[in-house]
C-alpha positions in Angstrom: -79.5 88.3 -11.7 -76.2 87.3 -10.1 -76.1 87.7 -6.4 -73.5 86.6 -3.9 -75.0 83.8 -1.9 -73.7 84.8 1.5 -74.9 88.4 2.2 -74.9 90.0 5.7 -78.1 91.4 7.0 -79.0 94.9 5.8 -81.9 95.6 8.1 -79.9 97.9 10.3 -78.6 99.8 7.3 -82.1 100.0 5.8 -83.4 101.7 9.0 -80.5 104.2 8.9 -81.0 105.0 5.3 -84.7 105.7 5.9 -83.9 108.0 8.8 -81.3 109.9 6.7 -83.6 110.2 3.7 -80.7 109.7 1.2 -78.6 112.6 2.5 -75.1 113.3 1.3 -72.4 110.9 2.6 -68.7 111.6 3.1 -67.0 112.2 -0.2 -70.1 113.9 -1.7 -71.9 110.7 -2.6 -75.6 110.2 -2.1 -76.7 106.8 -0.7 -78.8 105.4 -3.6 -80.4 102.3 -2.3 -83.1 99.9 -3.5 -84.0 96.3 -3.4 -80.8 95.4 -5.1 -78.5 97.5 -2.9 -76.3 100.5 -3.6 -76.7 101.4 -7.2 -73.3 102.5 -8.6 -74.8 104.5 -11.5 -77.1 106.5 -9.2 -74.1 107.2 -7.0 -72.1 108.6 -9.9 -70.4 105.7 -11.7 -70.1 106.0 -15.5 -71.6 102.9 -17.2 -70.1 103.8 -20.6 -66.5 103.0 -19.7 -65.3 106.5 -20.7 -64.5 107.6 -17.2 -62.2 105.9 -14.6 -64.4 105.0 -11.6 -61.7 103.5 -9.4 -61.9 105.8 -6.4 -65.7 106.0 -6.5 -66.2 102.2 -6.7 -63.8 101.7 -3.8 -65.7 104.2 -1.7 -69.0 102.5 -2.5 -67.8 99.0 -1.7 -66.1 100.2 1.5 -69.6 100.7 3.0 -69.9 96.9 3.2 -73.4 96.8 1.8 -74.6 94.9 -1.3 -73.5 96.8 -4.4 -75.7 96.8 -7.5 -74.3 97.2 -11.0 -76.8 98.1 -13.8 -75.7 96.8 -17.2 -72.8 98.7 -18.6 -69.0 99.0 -18.6 -67.1 100.4 -15.6 -63.4 101.2 -15.5 -61.6 100.1 -12.4 -57.8 100.2 -12.0 -57.4 99.7 -8.2 -55.6 96.8 -6.6 -58.3 95.7 -4.2 -62.1 96.1 -3.5 -64.1 95.4 -0.4 -66.6 92.8 -1.4 -67.8 91.8 2.1 -71.3 93.3 1.5 -71.9 91.3 -1.7 -72.4 92.2 -5.4 -75.3 92.0 -7.8 -75.3 92.5 -11.6 -78.4 93.5 -13.5 -77.8 90.6 -15.9 -75.1 87.9 -15.9 -73.5 89.1 -19.2 -74.5 92.7 -19.2 -71.9 94.1 -16.8 -68.2 94.5 -17.4 -65.9 95.8 -14.8 -62.6 96.2 -16.6 -59.2 97.8 -16.2 -57.1 99.6 -18.8 -55.0 96.5 -19.5 -57.8 94.4 -21.0 -61.4 94.8 -22.2 -62.5 91.6 -20.3 -64.3 91.8 -17.0 -62.1 91.5 -13.8 -65.0 91.2 -11.4 -66.3 87.7 -11.9 -69.1 85.3 -10.9 -68.9 81.6 -11.7 -71.5 79.8 -13.8 -73.6 78.9 -10.8 -73.9 82.5 -9.8 -71.4 82.5 -6.9 -69.4 85.7 -6.5 -65.7 84.9 -7.1 -64.5 88.5 -6.6 -61.9 90.7 -8.2 -59.3 88.7 -10.1 -55.8 88.3 -8.6 -53.1 90.3 -10.3 -55.5 91.7 -12.8 -53.2 94.7 -13.2 -50.4 92.3 -14.4 -47.9 93.6 -11.9 -44.3 92.5 -11.7 -40.9 93.8 -10.6 -40.4 95.8 -13.8 -43.7 97.7 -13.4 -43.0 98.4 -9.7 -39.4 99.6 -10.1 -37.9 96.5 -8.6 -40.4 96.1 -5.7 -42.3 93.0 -5.2 -46.1 93.3 -5.4 -47.9 92.3 -2.3 -51.6 92.3 -3.0 -53.7 92.7 -6.2 -57.2 91.3 -6.3 -59.9 90.5 -3.8 -61.3 87.0 -4.0 -64.0 85.8 -1.7 -64.3 82.3 -0.2 -66.4 79.8 -2.1 -69.2 77.8 -0.5 -68.5 74.3 0.7 -69.6 71.7 -1.9 -72.2 69.3 -0.5 -73.2 67.7 -3.8 -73.6 64.0 -3.9 -72.4 62.7 -7.3 -72.7 59.3 -8.9 -70.1 58.6 -11.7 -69.6 56.2 -14.5 -65.9 56.2 -13.7 -63.7 57.9 -11.1 -61.8 60.8 -12.8 -58.5 61.5 -11.1 -56.9 64.7 -12.3 -53.1 65.3 -12.2 -52.4 68.6 -10.3 -49.1 70.2 -10.9 -48.8 73.7 -9.4 -46.0 76.1 -10.4 -47.6 79.5 -10.7 -47.6 82.3 -8.1 -45.8 80.2 -5.4 -44.1 82.0 -2.6 -41.3 79.4 -3.0 -40.5 81.0 -6.4 -40.8 84.7 -5.3 -38.9 84.5 -2.0 -36.0 82.2 -3.0 -33.7 83.6 -5.7 -32.4 80.9 -7.9 -35.3 78.5 -7.3 -36.7 79.0 -10.8 -37.7 81.7 -13.2 -39.5 84.5 -11.4 -41.9 84.8 -14.4 -43.7 81.7 -13.3 -44.6 83.6 -10.2 -45.9 86.7 -11.9 -47.4 85.0 -15.0 -45.4 87.4 -17.2 -45.3 84.7 -19.9 -49.0 85.2 -20.6 -49.5 88.9 -19.8 -51.0 91.1 -22.5 -48.2 92.1 -24.8 -46.0 89.2 -23.6 -43.0 88.1 -25.8 -43.1 84.8 -27.5 -46.5 83.3 -28.0 -48.2 86.4 -26.6 -51.4 86.6 -24.5 -53.7 83.5 -24.7 -57.1 84.0 -23.0 -57.5 80.1 -22.8 -54.4 80.2 -20.4 -55.8 83.1 -18.3 -57.6 81.6 -15.3 -61.0 83.0 -14.4 -59.5 83.6 -10.9 -56.9 85.8 -12.5 -53.1 85.4 -12.6 -53.4 83.8 -9.2 -51.1 83.0 -6.3 -51.0 79.2 -6.3 -50.5 78.7 -2.6 -53.4 81.0 -1.6 -56.0 78.9 0.3 -58.8 80.9 -1.2 -57.6 80.1 -4.7 -57.1 76.5 -3.8 -60.6 76.3 -2.3 -62.2 77.6 -5.5 -60.3 75.1 -7.5 -61.3 72.2 -5.3 -64.9 73.5 -5.1 -65.3 73.4 -8.9 -63.6 70.0 -9.3 -66.0 68.6 -6.8 -69.1 70.3 -8.2 -68.5 69.2 -11.7 -67.8 65.5 -10.9 -64.0 65.0 -10.6 -63.5 62.3 -8.0 -60.0 63.1 -6.9 -56.6 64.7 -7.6 -53.1 63.3 -8.0 -50.8 65.9 -6.4 -47.7 65.9 -8.6 -44.4 66.9 -7.0 -41.0 65.4 -6.0 -42.5 63.6 -2.9 -40.5 65.6 -0.4 -42.8 67.1 2.2 -40.2 67.7 4.9 -40.7 71.3 6.1 -43.7 71.9 3.9 -45.3 74.1 6.6 -42.9 76.9 5.5 -44.3 79.2 2.7 -41.0 79.0 0.9 -41.2 75.2 0.5 -42.1 73.9 -3.0 -44.9 71.7 -1.5 -46.4 74.5 0.7 -49.4 74.6 -1.6 -50.1 71.0 -0.8 -49.8 71.8 2.9 -52.4 74.5 2.3 -54.7 72.0 0.7 -54.6 69.7 3.6 -54.8 72.3 6.4 -56.7 75.4 5.1 -58.9 74.3 2.1 -62.3 73.1 3.2 -63.4 71.9 -0.3 -60.3 69.6 -0.5 -62.0 67.4 2.1 -64.7 66.6 -0.5 -62.1 65.2 -3.0 -60.0 62.0 -2.8 -56.3 62.5 -3.1 -53.3 60.6 -4.4 -49.8 61.6 -3.4 -46.7 61.4 -5.6 -43.9 59.7 -3.7 -40.2 60.3 -4.2 -38.7 58.6 -7.2 -35.4 60.4 -8.1 -32.9 59.2 -10.7 -29.8 58.7 -8.6 -27.0 56.2 -8.1 -27.5 53.7 -5.4 -25.7 54.6 -2.2 -26.6 54.0 1.4 -27.2 57.7 1.9 -29.6 58.0 -1.2 -31.5 54.9 -0.2 -31.9 56.2 3.4 -33.1 59.6 2.1 -35.7 58.2 -0.2 -37.1 55.8 2.4 -37.2 58.6 4.9 -39.1 60.8 2.5 -41.6 58.0 1.8 -42.2 57.4 5.5 -42.6 61.1 6.1 -45.1 61.5 3.3 -47.2 58.6 4.6 -47.1 60.0 8.1 -48.1 63.5 7.0 -50.9 62.5 4.6 -52.3 58.9 4.3 -52.1 58.1 8.0 -53.8 61.3 9.2 -56.0 62.5 6.3 -58.4 59.8 5.5 -59.8 61.1 2.2 -57.1 59.4 0.2 -58.2 57.5 -2.9 -58.0 53.7 -2.6 -58.4 50.5 -4.6 -60.5 47.7 -2.9 -59.5 44.0 -2.9 -60.7 41.2 -0.7 -62.7 43.6 1.4 -59.6 45.7 2.2 -58.6 49.2 1.2 -55.3 49.8 -0.7 -54.6 53.6 -0.8 -53.2 54.7 -4.2 -49.8 56.3 -4.6 -48.5 57.8 -7.8 -44.9 57.1 -8.9 -43.8 59.7 -11.5 -40.6 57.8 -12.4 -40.7 54.2 -11.1 -37.6 53.4 -13.1 -35.8 55.9 -10.9 -36.3 53.7 -7.9 -34.4 51.0 -9.8 -31.4 53.3 -9.6 -31.9 54.0 -5.9 -32.4 50.5 -4.7 -30.9 48.3 -7.5 -28.3 50.5 -9.1 -30.2 50.1 -12.4 -29.7 46.3 -12.3 -33.1 44.6 -12.0 -35.7 45.5 -9.5 -35.3 43.1 -6.5 -34.3 45.8 -4.1 -37.1 48.1 -5.2 -39.7 45.3 -4.8 -38.4 44.7 -1.3 -38.8 48.4 -0.6 -42.4 48.2 -1.8 -43.1 45.4 0.6 -41.7 47.4 3.5 -43.9 50.4 2.7 -47.0 48.2 2.3 -46.2 46.8 5.7 -46.6 50.3 7.2 -50.2 50.4 5.7 -51.0 47.0 6.9 -50.0 47.9 10.5 -52.7 50.6 10.3 -55.5 48.2 9.1 -55.2 48.7 5.4 -54.8 45.8 3.0 -51.5 47.3 1.8 -50.9 50.0 -0.9 -51.6 50.4 -4.6 -49.1 52.0 -6.9 -49.9 53.9 -10.1 -46.5 53.8 -12.0 -45.3 56.0 -14.9 -42.2 54.9 -16.7 -42.2 51.6 -14.9 -40.2 48.3 -14.9 -40.8 46.0 -17.9 -43.3 43.2 -17.0 -40.7 40.5 -17.7 -38.4 41.9 -15.0 -40.7 41.1 -12.1 -43.7 39.0 -11.1 -45.9 41.8 -10.1 -48.8 39.4 -9.4 -46.7 37.8 -6.7 -46.5 41.2 -5.0 -50.2 41.2 -4.3 -49.8 38.5 -1.6 -47.5 41.0 0.2 -50.0 43.9 0.0 -48.8 45.6 -3.2 -51.1 46.3 -6.1 -49.1 47.7 -9.0 -50.8 49.5 -11.8 -49.4 51.4 -14.8 -50.5 54.7 -16.1 -49.2 57.8 -18.0 -49.1 61.5 -17.2 -49.5 63.3 -20.6 -47.4 61.4 -23.1 -50.4 60.2 -25.1 -50.8 63.7 -26.6 -47.2 65.0 -27.2 -46.3 63.3 -30.5 -46.9 66.2 -32.9 -50.3 65.3 -34.2 -53.2 67.7 -33.7 -55.5 67.2 -30.8 -58.4 66.3 -33.0 -56.3 63.6 -34.7 -55.3 62.2 -31.3 -58.9 62.0 -30.2 -59.9 60.3 -33.5 -57.2 57.7 -33.1 -57.6 57.3 -29.3 -56.7 53.7 -28.4 -55.7 53.3 -24.8 -54.4 50.0 -23.4 -56.6 47.1 -22.4 -54.4 45.5 -19.8 -56.4 45.1 -16.5 -53.4 46.5 -14.6 -53.4 49.7 -16.7 -55.2 53.0 -16.0 -56.6 54.9 -19.0 -55.4 58.5 -19.4 -56.9 61.6 -21.0 -55.6 65.2 -21.5 -57.4 68.5 -21.7 -54.5 69.9 -23.8 -50.8 69.2 -24.6 -49.5 72.3 -26.4 -46.7 74.3 -24.8 -46.6 78.0 -24.5 -43.3 79.9 -24.9 -41.1 80.0 -22.8 -41.9 76.5 -21.4 -39.0 74.2 -22.4 -41.2 71.1 -23.1 -42.2 72.6 -26.5 -45.1 70.1 -26.9 -46.8 70.4 -30.2 -50.4 69.3 -30.2 -52.6 72.2 -31.5 -56.3 72.3 -31.8 -57.5 71.5 -28.3 -61.0 72.6 -27.3 -63.6 71.5 -24.7 -65.7 69.7 -27.3 -62.9 67.4 -28.3 -61.9 66.8 -24.7 -65.5 65.7 -24.0 -65.3 63.2 -26.9 -62.0 61.8 -25.6 -63.5 61.4 -22.1 -66.5 59.7 -23.6 -64.3 57.2 -25.4 -62.2 56.6 -22.3 -65.3 55.8 -20.3 -66.7 53.5 -22.9 -63.2 51.8 -23.2 -62.9 50.9 -19.5 -66.5 49.7 -19.4 -66.1 47.5 -22.5 -62.9 45.9 -21.3 -64.0 45.5 -17.7 -61.0 47.5 -16.4 -60.8 49.4 -13.2 -63.3 52.3 -13.4 -60.6 54.9 -13.2 -59.6 57.5 -15.8 -56.8 59.9 -15.2 -56.6 63.4 -16.7 -53.8 65.7 -17.4 -54.4 68.4 -16.0 -55.9 70.5 -13.3 -53.9 73.7 -13.9 -50.7 73.3 -15.9 -51.2 76.4 -17.9 -47.8 76.7 -19.7 -46.6 73.2 -20.5 -49.9 71.7 -21.5 -52.5 74.5 -21.9 -55.9 75.0 -20.5 -56.8 72.5 -17.8 -59.9 71.7 -15.9 -60.0 75.1 -14.2 -62.2 77.8 -15.8 -60.5 80.3 -18.1 -61.2 83.6 -19.7 -61.8 82.0 -23.2 -63.7 78.8 -22.5 -65.0 79.6 -19.0 -66.3 76.2 -17.6 -66.1 74.4 -20.9 -63.6 71.7 -19.8 -65.5 71.1 -16.5 -68.8 70.9 -18.4 -67.2 68.2 -20.5 -66.4 66.2 -17.3 -70.0 66.6 -16.2 -71.4 65.4 -19.5 -69.1 62.4 -20.0 -68.6 61.2 -16.4 -71.5 62.1 -14.1 -74.6 59.9 -13.9 -78.2 61.1 -13.2 -78.7 61.5 -9.4 -81.3 58.7 -9.3 -78.9 56.1 -10.8 -78.1 53.2 -8.4 -74.6 53.3 -7.0 -72.0 51.3 -8.8 -69.6 48.9 -7.2 -66.4 50.4 -5.7 -63.2 50.0 -7.8 -62.4 46.4 -7.0 -59.1 44.9 -8.2 -59.6 41.3 -9.3 -57.3 40.3 -12.2 
């Protein structure tokens, strides 16, 4: 049976029930209790799915006691549900609490038996359905436990995390982007274009991406299934990220209101805009870098780092390194950019680090600069991709069969869960056929590759939760549930009694 793990005591209620002898309660319901809690069927709920039970279930849960669902199907079309007393199902797969939009259950447990709650926006609300009004609350998630699991890994899996769904920045700022990304209308049942895809429907529901409870569940599962850290992908501008309308507010929530984030290592994306070189642009980019370091690396010590000569080199992701060549060199060489790197590494060294490590996408050609010489000044430069390895038009299975990552010791191997765009995303990537079993095989190949070629024991992964551009990520979804996270556990995690491996030491 599935039972929420954090239940309030029911001793006082039990004494009261015994005294009342099961008499009628307000609303005409009898209190039907047992070892499992309040039995919804005995209290009048229809387990056949024929009758709408919204009001009755809300009244039962409002008593803030554990609620027991015998096997069956229950119709619920309310926005919220009080889950503070806990929930128990007769069997894990025998209970469906559904609405009139979809036959799938909207009251969910995870695969470890933790009560997640009522999915966010399970009614698929948007402005059109509310006559122009903006929905405020739909769904009732509960907080996850804090992960304490000690995990030994064959490699450190770092997952790219781009977040563009349900952000207040999109809803509250007209013109900041298509409002459909906030409401998830592109993947509602009956949506135009590609239509509803259960693999792109998160188990948490069509969630609010800057809700700390959502973020906490996402971090909890990443940690529990063996992901070492996340690469927070954005434009690198954190100035004012405390405001809910800021694009990076979700990252602020991670650092300040998400307990399970502390169990992960993080890598920040620094500002790398494509822009003509002017004193104003150079000053702005350098200010944003300094601000990013001050808000994250210098105060939150769970950053991911490379080790060299007994010193730590925190890792930073550069989404477009070539863009810095425009900012500091006006697209003519990279001398100004390398000087900028040395200045930033100096800030780390002032705080006791060895310097900084850079993971660069779309970087400078090797012949333009002596990157080995940078190491003496505290800069370790590595190259890596984001999702390009699976966006060429071949099927996902063909990509996995022909998987051949680089062997350069300064390269980081990349994998993808999926790379097939859903309308209306403009990327239009064409890589059909993704599924968890194939992702597991690609991860297995990536792990064997870095071990065979004595590379840094790091593998990156696209993606944590880019549901439209790429497809299902590492987060559980309504079709595959925890299939992609199970693939991580199978390919990356070592048995608990395995001796610890050496930290990622850079020594080319």
